[in-house]
Structures are given as C-alpha cells and as structure tokens.
N, C-alpha and C positions, 0 to 999 in steps of 0.2 A: 685856531681852531681850524683843523680840516672840513672840508666837503666832499668827501664819494657819492658822486651820482651815477648810477647805471641807467642806462638810453634804451627804450624801449615805447613799445602802445601800450596805454592802458586799457583792463578790459580781459575778460576770460576770452572773450574772441579770440583775442593775438597771444595769450598767457605761453604758449609752449610754439612760438614762431622763432625761425633763425634770429628775427632780428630784435629777442627780445633777451638774447644772454646778458646783458649789462642787468637789465633786472633782476637775473638769476644770480647773477654775482653778488650783486648786491645782499639778494635772502643769503649766501652762503658767509660773506663778509659777517649778517649780523647774527649768525649762528657761531663761526668762528669770535667774536665778540663779545656776545649777547647782548648788541644792544638791540631793541625791538624796534623795530620798521611800522609802526602802526599811527600815525598822528598826521593827518592831513593839513601842514600850512605850503604856504609860497608855492602853490603850485602843484607841488608833491606830495608824496604820503614820505616820509620822513621819520628818523628815528636820532633821538641823540644822547650822545655818552663818552667813555673816555677811553682808551686804547694807549698803553705803555705811558698814560700823566698825560696825551693828549686829548685834549676836547675835538669830536670828531661828529659831524655830521651824514647819516645816510641817505640819501634820496632816490628816489624814484619818479619822475615827472610823471605828472598826469596832462599833461598836454600830451600831445600825440608827436611822434618822433619828429618830424618836421617845425616844428615849434617847442623845442627843448629847450633853447636859445632862452625862453619867457620866466620857465621855473627856474634856471640858473640866475638867472641874473636875480629872480626876485628874492632867491633866497641868499643870494650875495651881498645884495642892499640890506636885507632886513637882518642880517647876521653878520653885518662887517665882514664880511670874508677876503680873504689879501687871493687876489686871481693867482700868489704863487704855492695858493694851499689848496687849489681845484683838483682833484684825479675824476676822470671821466671814462668809463669801461664802456665800452661798446661792439657790437660786431664787425667785420671787418671783412671783405667781398675778396678783397684783396688777397688776404693770408689764406692759406691750405685750412680745410678743414682743424681744427683743435691748436694752430698754431698761437704761442703769445706774441706778442712786441709793445712795447714799455718807449715811448717820444715822449720828449721834454716839451714840444712845441711842433710845429706844423701846419701843413692847409687841412682841410675837411677830408681831399682825396675822396673826393666825390659823396658822403657820406653826410645826407642831410642833416640828422640831427646835430653832429657835430657843427656843420656848417652855420645851422641856426646860434648854437654856444657861440662862435669865432665872432659872426655879425654882432649878437647882441652886447658879450662882452668888448668887441671890440681889439682882439687881439687872438693873435695865435699860438703865443706862448702858456698852451695851457696844456696839464699833464696830460696823459694818458694811457691808457692799458686795451690794445684790440686784443679779441679774441675775433679769428680767423673760423669763414664760417663754408669758405668754396670750397665746394666738390671734387671729387676725382672728374667730373662730364662736363658735358657744355652747358652754358645755362641759355636760354632764347628770351628772356625775359625777368632781369633782374630785379625788377619790382614786384613780381610775382612770386620770385622765389624768396626773396628774404621775408616774404607772410606767409610761410608755408612753412610746416612743420618737420621738424628730423625726423628723419625712419630711425628704425631701432640701432641699426648698428652704429648711426651720427651722432644719437644721444649716446650711447655710451662714451662715444669719442669726447664730445661734446661735456660732460657731463665732470670728466676726467680736470679739460679745459676750465673752466668753471672754477672749477677750486682752486686750481692753480694761478688763475690768474686774479682769483681774488688775496693766495697767499702771496702773488707777486704784489697787489696793491699795498695791502699793508707792510708790506716789506720797506716800498718807500717812504713811509712814516716813520718808521721803525729804525732803518737802515741807511736810509736817503736812496736818491733818486738814480745815482751811480748801480751802487750796489745792487739795486734790484734789477735795472738792466744788463747790467754782466752778468747777474744768477739765472733770468730769467729769457730773456730773449734767447 
C-alpha cells in the first residue's frame, strides 16, 4: 500500500497559502485517480482506492504543518505502511517558483513539516516531491511569506506545477522512482 501525503495547514484561512501546495497536489491526484478524499482518520483527511492495481491512501494531515509527522506516523501504524511506500508532497522555498524536484531521501532542508515527519518516523529515507515557491523578489520574512497567498501571475504558474507534480507522483508508483526523477526533475 502506498501513502501519498500532501503537506499544508488545515482550514479555510490557509487554503490558498503557498504552504498548502501539498494539499492542492492531493486534490489534483484525487481528480486524476478518482480517489475521493473525504474520510477523517489518523489525524488526517484521507481517501483510499487503487491506481494501476496498487492500493493507495491519499492524505492531508489535519495537524498543522509543524506537526505533520504525528499524522503520518498514525497512518503508517494504523495501515502498516512500509516506509519505502511513502511519498510526501510539499512546498520548497529553496526552489524557483514552479520547479519540481523528486528525491528518494535527504534532510528536511529547513522545512518544518518534513522535519516533523523525519523525526516521527526516525528516518530520512522518505520519497518526496518538492514544488518550488521561491519568487523572483527577496523575501524578508520566510514564515510570513509561506503563509501568504499567490498573486494571479504566480497562481497560473503554480497550478500548472501542481498538475505536473501530481503526474510525477503517480509516475513514481507506475514507472518507478528513477524514471520519475529522470522525467520530471
């Protein structure tokens, strides 16, 4: 069973924030696969289904970003998910707006949601799909910036990137990590 989790903050106040591109990617994957994300379980809003014969759980943690690991750990324990079958999708302030990067493992790179997951699962060996949110201007307060909304021009770019990131995530399952990295990075 695969667990695909998009990171973000729950609630309407945060729905359009830069920090919520992971949630938007889960919405896009839901549309692509037909897996509805409606059930609340394990501190997450989830949907269960199949994609190319593989069982999948799509998840949006209901904890706030900095405590995302609690939700992921609860899902891993409840559904007995192997760490190698976890894919995390999240925003990355170090990547240019709209860029996609797939990695098989690594540090949190300053992202508190991923840091929480790494701490709770006690491993850095977690597949991840990063979506760049870094703008062309200098950021003075990164915490405030990630909780701000995209402007119209940025939103056009990020919506396309979210669709590509969603396709890349599904490619990891269908074609394997190496193929997805070579195709989408």
